[in-house]
C-alpha positions as CSV (number, residue, x, y, z in Angstrom):
1,M,-26.6,59.4,79.7
2,Q,-26.5,62.9,78.4
3,K,-28.7,65.3,80.4
4,H,-30.7,66.6,77.3
5,L,-32.7,64.3,75.1
6,F,-34.7,65.5,72.2
7,L,-37.0,63.3,70.2
8,T,-37.6,64.2,66.5
9,G,-39.4,62.7,63.6
10,P,-42.3,63.4,61.3
11,A,-45.5,64.8,62.5
12,G,-47.7,62.1,64.0
13,C,-45.0,59.6,64.8
14,G,-45.7,59.8,68.6
15,K,-43.0,62.0,70.0
16,S,-45.2,63.9,72.6
17,E,-47.1,60.7,73.4
18,A,-43.9,58.8,74.1
19,I,-42.7,61.5,76.5
20,R,-46.0,61.7,78.3
21,K,-46.4,57.9,78.6
22,T,-42.8,57.3,79.7
23,L,-42.8,60.1,82.3
24,G,-46.4,59.6,83.5
25,S,-47.1,61.2,86.8
26,A,-43.5,62.5,87.1
27,L,-44.6,65.2,84.7
28,A,-46.4,66.9,87.6
29,G,-43.0,68.0,88.9
30,A,-41.6,69.2,85.6
31,G,-40.8,72.7,84.5
32,G,-41.0,73.8,80.9
33,I,-43.6,73.9,78.2
34,I,-46.0,71.6,76.4
35,T,-48.1,72.2,73.3
36,D,-51.7,71.2,73.3
37,N,-52.6,70.4,69.7
38,E,-56.2,70.3,68.5
39,R,-56.7,68.0,65.5
40,D,-59.5,67.0,63.2
41,G,-58.5,63.5,62.2
42,G,-54.9,64.0,61.3
43,A,-55.1,67.6,60.4
44,L,-53.7,70.1,62.8
45,L,-56.2,72.9,63.6
46,R,-54.9,74.9,66.6
47,C,-52.0,74.9,69.0
48,S,-51.9,76.3,72.6
49,L,-49.0,76.6,75.1
50,L,-49.2,75.2,78.7
51,P,-46.8,74.6,81.5
52,A,-45.3,71.1,81.3
53,A,-46.9,70.2,84.6
54,A,-50.3,70.3,82.9
55,A,-49.4,67.1,81.1
56,G,-48.8,65.5,84.5
57,G,-52.4,66.1,85.6
58,V,-51.8,69.4,87.4
59,E,-54.9,71.5,86.9
60,G,-55.7,75.2,86.8
61,F,-53.6,76.3,83.9
62,E,-55.1,78.4,81.1
63,A,-54.2,77.2,77.6
64,L,-52.7,80.1,75.6
65,P,-53.5,79.8,71.9
66,Y,-50.7,80.7,69.6
67,L,-51.6,79.1,66.3
68,N,-54.8,78.8,64.4
69,L,-54.8,77.0,61.0
70,T,-58.5,77.0,60.4
71,G,-58.7,80.3,58.5
72,T,-57.0,81.8,55.5
73,P,-54.4,83.0,56.1
74,P,-53.5,81.0,59.2
75,R,-52.9,83.2,62.3
76,H,-50.2,83.0,64.9
77,D,-49.5,85.0,68.1
78,N,-45.9,85.5,68.9
79,E,-46.7,87.3,72.1
80,V,-47.5,84.0,73.8
81,F,-43.8,83.0,73.4
82,R,-42.5,86.5,74.2
83,S,-44.3,86.6,77.6
84,E,-45.4,83.2,79.0
85,G,-43.0,81.1,76.9
86,V,-40.0,83.0,78.2
87,R,-41.3,83.0,81.8
88,L,-41.8,79.2,81.7
89,L,-38.4,78.5,80.2
90,R,-36.7,80.7,82.8
91,E,-38.6,79.1,85.7
92,A,-37.8,75.6,84.3
93,A,-34.2,75.9,85.5
94,W,-35.5,75.7,89.1
95,Y,-37.3,72.3,88.6
96,P,-35.7,68.9,89.0
97,F,-36.1,68.4,85.2
98,A,-37.7,70.2,82.3
99,V,-39.9,69.2,79.4
100,L,-39.9,71.1,76.1
101,D,-42.7,69.9,73.9
102,A,-42.1,71.3,71.3
103,V,-39.3,73.6,70.1
104,G,-37.8,74.3,66.7
105,G,-40.6,76.3,64.9
106,F,-41.7,79.9,64.5
107,E,-41.2,80.6,68.3
108,L,-37.5,80.9,67.3
109,L,-38.4,84.3,65.7
110,I,-38.6,85.8,69.2
111,P,-35.2,86.9,70.4
112,Q,-36.3,86.7,74.1
113,F,-37.5,83.1,73.6
114,R,-34.2,82.1,71.9
115,E,-32.2,83.7,74.8
116,A,-34.3,82.0,77.5
117,L,-34.0,78.6,75.6
118,A,-30.2,79.1,75.4
119,E,-30.1,79.8,79.1
120,L,-32.1,76.7,79.9
121,L,-29.8,74.5,77.7
122,N,-26.8,75.9,79.6
123,A,-28.3,75.4,83.0
124,P,-27.7,72.2,85.0
125,T,-31.3,71.2,84.6
126,P,-31.8,67.9,82.7
127,L,-34.4,68.1,80.0
128,V,-36.4,66.0,77.6
129,G,-38.2,67.5,74.6
130,V,-39.6,67.3,71.2
131,L,-37.5,69.0,68.5
132,L,-39.6,69.7,65.5
133,C,-38.5,67.9,62.3
134,R,-36.5,70.6,60.5
135,K,-38.2,70.1,57.1
136,E,-41.7,70.2,58.6
137,A,-40.9,73.3,60.8
138,E,-39.6,75.1,57.8
139,S,-42.6,74.1,55.7
140,M,-45.0,75.5,58.5
141,C,-43.1,78.8,58.6
142,R,-43.5,79.2,54.8
143,R,-47.2,78.4,55.2
144,L,-47.4,81.1,57.8
145,G,-45.6,83.5,55.5
146,L,-42.7,84.0,57.9
147,S,-39.3,85.3,56.8
148,D,-36.3,83.2,55.9
149,R,-34.8,84.3,59.2
150,V,-36.9,81.6,61.0
151,E,-35.4,78.9,58.8
152,Q,-31.9,80.3,59.7
153,N,-32.8,80.2,63.4
154,I,-34.1,76.6,63.0
155,G,-30.8,75.6,61.4
156,Q,-28.8,77.3,64.1
157,L,-30.7,75.5,66.8
158,W,-30.2,72.1,65.2
159,K,-26.5,72.9,64.7
160,A,-26.0,74.0,68.3
161,L,-27.8,70.9,69.7
162,R,-25.9,68.5,67.5
163,A,-22.6,70.1,68.7
164,D,-23.5,70.0,72.4
165,P,-21.9,67.0,74.2
166,D,-24.8,67.0,76.7
167,T,-27.5,66.6,74.1
168,V,-28.8,63.5,72.2
169,I,-31.2,63.9,69.3
170,A,-33.1,60.7,68.8
171,D,-35.2,60.0,65.7
172,L,-38.5,58.3,66.6
173,S,-39.3,57.2,63.1
174,G,-38.7,54.0,61.2
175,L,-35.8,51.8,62.1
176,H,-34.6,54.2,64.9
177,R,-37.9,54.0,66.9
178,K,-37.0,51.2,69.3
179,K,-33.5,52.6,70.1
180,S,-35.0,56.1,70.7
181,L,-37.7,54.7,73.0
182,R,-35.0,52.9,75.0
183,L,-33.0,56.2,75.3
184,L,-36.2,57.9,76.5
185,A,-36.7,55.2,79.2
186,Q,-33.1,55.4,80.2
187,W,-33.3,59.2,80.5
188,A,-36.5,59.0,82.6
189,E,-34.9,56.4,84.9
190,E,-31.9,58.6,85.5
191,Y,-33.4,62.1,85.6
192,A,-37.2,62.0,86.2
193,R,-37.5,59.9,89.4
């Protein structure tokens, strides 16, 4: 099994939930990042960044808000990724495995974040993550009024991950769901004991 597994698919298809359910308490020993999404029904309101271990029940972390969609215009805080995001990615290389939930959006505007992500992808650390659906990530960037450079960075990330022999991108939607969940279980059995 490849050491990197990314789940992708449309918003709300259960990517984060599948990772959290499959890894369970093993998440307490993970490096990396998770996103805490606040929703009203199905509508996304706010997003905050936390260390991956927070999803495994480790307490004491402060959620760092980076996106607020409740106002007009929506607000985003790149500094969360430039500081804490970079630190968490760099530290993740020292854990038995890493979780990246999620990558592939406007955080790719930050050169330091892209560099730390590339370093982690080249480290021997196995990782599982959520790769934002390219179409939805690009739509969100347009909604936030971000430059075309973000869309270029998203495309470059997808291209690099597809070309990497250590990486599998599994679509969690439609006909591919069962196969993707089996890959996730296999990855967890091999790397997240």
